[in-house]
N, C-alpha and C positions, 0 to 999 in steps of 0.2 A: 209916892207910888212910881216906880222907875217906867221909863216908856223903853221900850224896846228889849235886845235881847243882855242877857250877860257875856263878855268877852271871853271867848275860850282862851286869851293870855293872861287873864287871871289868876289861873291855876297856879302859871310859870315865875308870878312873880315876887320877885327876893328881894324888894326895894331899890332904889334910885340905883344906878349903873353909873357905875367911877370907873372913868380908864385908865388911869393911875393903875390900878389895882392888874390890871390886865396886861399894860404894855410896859410899865415903868419895871423894870430889875432892883436898880442903883439908882434912888431920887434924888439923893444926894447928887450924885455927877452926871443927873440925867440933864439934856437942855433941847429947845423946839428950834427950831431954825428953817427959815424959809425959803427957797431954794429958784433961786433966779437962772437962767437961761435953759437950753434943750442939751447939754450934754450928757447926760443920764435919759433920755429916753428910753434906749432900749432895755432899763434898768426899772423901770417903770417911777421915775421921776421925771416929774413934769415939770414945768415955770408956775412957781407958788405954790407948789405944793407944800407941805413942814412938814419933819422930817425930826424927828425923838435920835436923839447921839449921845451916846452914854463913855462918857470920858475914862470910866473903869473900867473898860475892856482891851486890850490887848490884840491889835488889828492881826493880821497874818494874810499873805496872800489871800483874794476874791477878796478879800475885805470891801467892804463900802466904805470909805473914809470919808471925814469932813481935814483936810488936811492945811496946813499956810504955805503958801508958795510966792514970794519975794511980795509978803505982809499982806495976800489975800489970800479969804475962805477959799477953796474948793472944793467940790463934791465929787469922787471919783473913784476905781477900784482899782485898790492897791495888788500892784505883780513885784514880784520879787525879783523874776528870772528873766532876762535882763532889768532891774529895778526900773518901776516908772508907775506913771498915775494914766490910768487908763479910761478915757470917757466911753459909755455905753452910746455911743453913736458915732457912727462909721463919717461921722460930717465932721470931727472934731479929731486934733493929733494928742496923742501920746504925752504926757510930762515930764520927761525926765527926773531921775532922780539922783541929783550932784551927788559926788563923793562923800560931801559935809555933810549930807541927807537934807530930809524937811522935819517940819511938824507934823507927828500929828497930832491932830485937837481932838479928837475921838473917831468911834465907830456907829455909822449909823444902823439903827434898828428896828426901826418902824416907818415907814412913808405913809403920811395922812394925803390922800389924795384925794379932795372937793369936785362932785360931779351938782351939775346943775340940771334944771330940767332940759329932761330927751339924751342925759349922759354927757353934756358938756360940762366943757370947766365953770364953775360958778364962779363971780364976779363982784 
């Protein structure tokens, strides 16, 4: 005999939750990267967050992208006029795109932001 009352959520249970089913459209082209730094805080991307990056998508003006600049990965907003990578934090400078271009590694589709007790970042 069970003690207590049944959970009202039991009526809505559809089985185990698989985040891949909800967050990943192209599994073979999607990767998870951990962000380091504060240049994208204005876009809701904080130091230590994970981002889902889809390499099959084509970046356009305003896309948040992972780009390779001087052999380093960076997360920025792609701007096309004038061509640059724009930080989402005013304390950081834009990165100009040279005439020979840069490598866009993928487009950010999702940010996984962890919170701890009281809404602080879990570590």
